[in-house]
N, C-alpha and C positions, 0 to 999 in steps of 0.2 A: 247696401248697410255702410254708416258712417262711425268714428268713434265721435262723442260728445265731451267736453270738459265741463262740468258744470260749477258754476260759484259756489259753494256751498253756505254763505253768510245769506243766501234770500231767504223768504219766505217759501216761495213754491217748493224747495228744493231741500232746506233744513232738516235732517233726520232722514230723507230718501235716500239720499247715494252716499255710499261708504267713504270709507277715506282717501281711495285713490277717486273720486268723483266724474269717473270717466263711463257712460254709457255707448253701446253701441244700439243706433236709430237707425228706421228705415228712411232714405233718401232719395228722393225720385224727382231730381233736379230742379229744387225749388229755389227760391229768390237767394242771393248773395246779398245780405243786408250790409248797411253800415251806418254807424252813430254820426246824428251830425246835429244833434240838439242838447242842452244843457238836461234834461227833463230826461234822460234815458239812461236807464242803467242795463247792462249787458250781465244776463242770468248763464247763457253757454257760449264757449266758441268750438268752432271743428278741430280736430287733433288729426283725423284725414279728410282726403277729398274724396270724388266721385265723378266720374264725367267728364264732360267738357273743360267744365270749371276747376276741375280737381286741383289745380294749381293755386286759384285765389279761394279758395276755402280753408285751405290750412292758417287755422289761428282768427279763421273770418268769424264773423257773429252767426252764431246759431239758433239763438233765442235771446230777446228784448225785452224789457218793460219799461211802458212811455206813457206819459200823458198824452192824451189827446182831447180834446175841447173840453168839458169837464170832467172827466173821467179819464180811465186808464185802460192800456191795451197791452196784452202778453203776444206777441208774433212769435212762432217758431219756422222756420226755416224746413229740417228737416220733419215727420210723421209721427208724432208721438202717440197719435191713435192706431196705429198700425207696429207700436214697439212693445209688445206684452205688456203686463202689471205695470212695470215700469211708467210706461210711456200714458197710460191709463189714469195711475194716481197722479202723475205728473198734471196732466189737463185738469183732474178735479180739483187739485191745489191752486191750478191757475185760474178757475171760474171762479174759484173762493176767494182769491185774494183779488182780483177786480170787482168784484161784486161787493166786496165789504171794504174796499177803499173811501176813503173819506175825500169828497172834492179838496183838492189843491194840496194835500197833502204831502211832504216830500217823501220819498222812501229812502 
């Protein structure tokens, strides 16, 4: 497990996380992501690290939303599908957000 801090002002997280905005999620040595473009919004950052990259993970990007070709993607480094009801709801909201996002609209 790792602890992840979510930004509460995003569509997929709004109303889902409490005031603390932190959740424990499963992590299996997934990618360490970096933001390099203008059309990228960080959705969550790691509060703790795990494994060989533990030191590089703290404050690193745990989830992001970005423009890709004519649509949008949401990427997760930890595994929401293995993180209980919170993770399942998070995935459902992520799919809803990218499926209903008009082309080229800023977020």
